C-alpha angles and dihedrals in degrees: 000000000000117000092236093057095049089078089069101040102074128246115321093191095059097031092233122144126213117241117243088254092054091048091050092050091049092049091049091051093049092047092050091047092048091051090045092239123151113259124217119236118232087227091057090049092051091047092050091049090051092050090050090051090052090050091054090050091050090051090050091051090050092051092047092052092056092232099314111145089009093156092055093047090048091051091052092049091050090051092049091049092049091048090054090050091050091053089051124243 
C-alpha cells in the first residue's frame, strides 16, 4: 500500500476501519487544504446549528405570545443572527 493512501485506509495498528462518512470528511479536508481553501470546524457547525435552533425557539415563543414583548424577541433574534455571522457561515 502506498504511503499516501494509508491516510485514508483507517488504522492498521488497531485494525479499525473508517466509516464512509469519515473517509468523505477526510477527503474534503485534504482537498480544501490542497486548494488552500478555508475549512469549517465541526465545532463551529455544531454551534451554528445550536444558535439556529435557539432562533427557531425564539420565533415560536414570539408567535405564541401574540406579539407581546415583540421588541425583546426581535432584539434576541438580531443577536442570534449576528452571532451566526460572526462565527462565519
